[in-house]
C-alpha positions as CSV (number, residue, x, y, z in Angstrom):
1,X,0.0,0.0,0.0
2,X,1.4,3.5,-0.9
3,X,1.6,6.0,1.9
4,X,1.8,9.8,2.4
5,X,5.5,9.7,1.2
6,X,4.5,8.3,-2.1
7,X,3.5,11.8,-3.3
8,X,5.8,14.8,-3.5
9,X,5.7,18.3,-4.9
10,X,7.6,21.6,-4.5
11,X,7.1,23.0,-1.0
12,X,10.2,25.3,-1.0
13,X,8.0,28.4,-0.5
14,X,6.2,26.7,2.5
15,X,7.1,26.1,6.1
16,X,6.1,22.7,7.6
17,X,4.1,23.0,10.8
18,X,2.8,19.4,11.3
19,X,3.7,16.0,9.9
20,X,1.6,12.9,10.7
21,X,1.3,9.5,9.0
22,X,-1.8,10.6,7.1
23,X,-1.4,14.5,7.0
24,X,1.3,17.0,6.4
25,X,0.5,20.7,7.0
26,X,2.5,23.8,5.8
27,X,2.0,27.6,6.0
28,X,3.4,30.6,4.2
29,X,3.9,34.3,5.0
30,X,0.4,35.3,3.6
31,X,-1.7,33.3,6.1
32,X,-2.3,30.5,3.6
33,X,-2.3,26.8,4.6
34,X,-1.3,23.9,2.4
35,X,-2.0,20.3,3.4
36,X,-1.4,16.8,2.0
37,X,-3.8,14.1,3.1
38,X,-3.6,10.3,2.6
39,X,-6.7,8.2,3.0
40,X,-6.0,4.4,3.1
41,X,-9.6,3.5,2.4
42,X,-11.9,3.3,-0.7
43,X,-12.9,6.9,-1.7
44,X,-16.5,7.8,-0.8
45,X,-17.2,9.4,-4.2
46,X,-20.5,8.0,-5.5
47,X,-20.0,8.6,-9.3
48,X,-17.5,7.9,-12.0
49,X,-15.1,10.8,-12.8
50,X,-16.4,10.8,-16.4
51,X,-19.9,11.7,-15.1
52,X,-18.9,15.3,-14.7
53,X,-22.5,16.7,-14.2
54,X,-23.2,14.2,-11.4
55,X,-19.8,14.8,-9.9
56,X,-20.4,18.6,-9.8
57,X,-23.8,18.0,-8.2
58,X,-22.2,15.8,-5.6
59,X,-19.6,18.4,-4.6
60,X,-22.1,21.3,-4.8
61,X,-24.5,19.5,-2.5
62,X,-21.7,18.8,0.0
63,X,-20.4,22.4,0.1
64,X,-23.8,24.0,0.2
65,X,-24.7,21.8,3.2
66,X,-21.9,23.3,5.2
67,X,-22.6,26.9,4.3
68,X,-20.1,27.3,1.4
69,X,-20.4,28.1,-2.3
70,X,-19.2,26.3,-5.4
71,X,-16.6,28.2,-7.5
72,X,-15.6,25.3,-9.8
73,X,-15.3,21.5,-10.1
74,X,-13.2,20.0,-13.0
75,X,-11.6,16.7,-13.8
76,X,-8.1,16.7,-15.2
77,X,-5.0,14.5,-15.6
78,X,-1.9,15.4,-13.6
79,X,1.2,13.4,-14.5
80,X,-1.0,10.7,-15.9
81,X,-3.2,10.4,-12.9
82,X,-6.9,11.4,-12.9
83,X,-7.7,14.3,-10.5
84,X,-10.7,16.2,-9.3
85,X,-9.9,19.9,-9.0
86,X,-12.3,21.9,-6.8
87,X,-12.6,25.5,-5.6
88,X,-15.0,26.5,-2.8
89,X,-15.7,29.7,-1.0
90,X,-16.8,30.4,2.6
91,X,-17.8,33.6,4.3
92,X,-15.5,34.9,7.0
93,X,-16.6,37.0,10.0
94,X,-16.9,39.9,10.1
95,X,-16.1,40.3,6.4
96,X,-14.2,38.6,3.6
97,X,-14.0,35.2,1.9
98,X,-12.0,32.1,2.4
99,X,-11.2,30.0,-0.6
100,X,-10.5,26.3,-0.4
101,X,-8.8,24.7,-3.4
102,X,-8.2,21.0,-3.7
103,X,-6.7,18.3,-5.9
104,X,-8.1,14.9,-5.1
105,X,-6.6,11.7,-6.6
106,X,-8.9,8.8,-6.0
107,X,-7.7,5.2,-6.5
108,X,-9.5,1.9,-5.9
109,X,-8.3,1.4,-2.3
110,X,-6.9,4.8,-1.2
111,X,-6.8,8.5,-2.2
112,X,-4.8,11.6,-1.8
113,X,-6.0,15.2,-1.4
114,X,-3.9,18.3,-1.6
115,X,-5.7,21.3,-0.2
116,X,-5.1,25.1,-0.1
117,X,-6.8,27.3,2.4
118,X,-6.5,31.0,1.3
119,X,-8.3,33.6,3.5
120,X,-9.0,37.2,2.5
121,X,-7.2,39.7,4.7
122,X,-6.7,43.5,4.8
123,X,-9.4,45.5,3.0
124,X,-11.9,43.0,1.7
125,X,-14.2,43.1,-1.3
126,X,-12.0,45.1,-3.6
127,X,-12.0,42.6,-6.4
128,X,-15.7,42.3,-6.3
129,X,-16.3,46.0,-6.3
130,X,-13.9,46.9,-9.1
131,X,-15.1,44.1,-11.4
132,X,-18.7,44.9,-10.7
133,X,-18.0,48.5,-11.8
134,X,-16.5,47.2,-15.0
135,X,-19.4,44.9,-15.9
136,X,-22.4,46.7,-14.4
137,X,-23.2,48.3,-17.8
138,X,-24.1,44.9,-19.0
139,X,-26.5,44.3,-16.1
140,X,-30.2,45.1,-16.1
141,X,-30.5,48.5,-14.3
142,X,-33.9,47.4,-12.9
143,X,-32.1,44.4,-11.3
144,X,-28.5,45.5,-10.6
145,X,-27.4,42.1,-9.4
146,X,-29.1,40.1,-12.2
147,X,-26.5,37.7,-13.6
148,X,-23.8,38.8,-11.0
149,X,-24.3,35.7,-8.8
150,X,-24.5,32.5,-10.8
151,X,-23.7,28.9,-10.4
152,X,-21.0,28.1,-12.9
153,X,-22.8,25.1,-14.2
154,X,-26.5,25.6,-13.5
155,X,-27.9,29.1,-13.9
156,X,-31.3,28.1,-12.4
157,X,-29.8,27.6,-9.0
158,X,-30.3,30.1,-6.1
159,X,-28.0,29.0,-3.3
160,X,-27.3,31.2,-0.2
161,X,-23.6,31.7,-1.3
162,X,-22.8,31.6,-5.0
163,X,-20.0,32.4,-7.4
164,X,-20.0,35.9,-8.7
165,X,-18.6,37.3,-12.0
166,X,-15.4,38.7,-10.3
167,X,-14.3,35.1,-9.4
168,X,-13.8,34.3,-13.1
169,X,-10.2,33.1,-13.6
170,X,-9.7,35.9,-16.3
171,X,-9.5,38.4,-13.5
172,X,-6.8,36.7,-11.5
173,X,-4.0,38.7,-13.2
174,X,-5.6,41.9,-12.2
175,X,-5.8,40.8,-8.6
176,X,-2.8,38.5,-8.0
177,X,-2.9,38.9,-4.2
178,X,-6.6,38.0,-3.9
179,X,-7.1,34.7,-2.1
180,X,-8.8,33.1,-5.1
181,X,-5.9,34.1,-7.4
182,X,-3.5,32.7,-4.8
183,X,-5.3,29.4,-4.5
184,X,-5.5,28.9,-8.2
185,X,-1.8,29.8,-8.6
186,X,-0.7,27.4,-5.9
187,X,-2.7,24.6,-7.4
188,X,-1.1,25.2,-10.8
189,X,2.4,25.2,-9.2
190,X,1.6,21.9,-7.5
191,X,0.3,20.3,-10.7
192,X,3.6,21.3,-12.4
193,X,5.9,19.8,-9.7
194,X,3.8,16.8,-8.6
195,X,5.5,13.4,-8.6
196,X,4.1,10.0,-7.8
197,X,6.0,6.8,-7.0
198,X,5.7,3.8,-9.3
199,X,3.6,2.1,-6.6
200,X,1.0,4.8,-6.9
201,X,1.1,4.9,-10.7
202,X,0.6,1.2,-10.9
203,X,-2.3,1.1,-8.4
204,X,-5.8,0.0,-9.4
205,X,-8.0,2.8,-10.7
206,X,-10.9,4.3,-8.9
207,X,-14.4,3.0,-9.8
208,X,-17.5,3.9,-7.7
209,X,-19.2,1.1,-5.9
């Protein structure tokens, strides 16, 4: 059976703060947290990774139930291994948002998850306000928030916390220090440097029960 040491990626910009058999935790100088998790059990994902609509429904339901909002769910291949890439958002008190980005690698008998926790700090809401000002001319003046909050995959949904237009990846370059931009950038860096041992690469593929 592979273990937590069977996965590696560049952590040179991170300081380790905890190392257990099934979890390693790092932090950086911008209040972000990075963690690697190893689960030596069959993943509890109920659908095949090729069923993208059902997979997104599954993750959306889970995050909405705990008070969060869905930003994106995608399936991709990282170094030849299928991965689920997710981005969620959660409200912070008294203001601001926390973004949780993850890469999950499910196999038949185990899985790995790499998670980024990026909170908003300082003056909050700047990205939302500036992008809203840019696009508001395209929005119905009789309903100034029409089309601003939308589920990325189902426009009929009306959840308590939803993705807004400013969270589109196209705006990341304008706001590189925003927590969502940071989370996406970290995930991309991890995808680039990620390495698996042969034991992982040769393991049985995930199939939902």
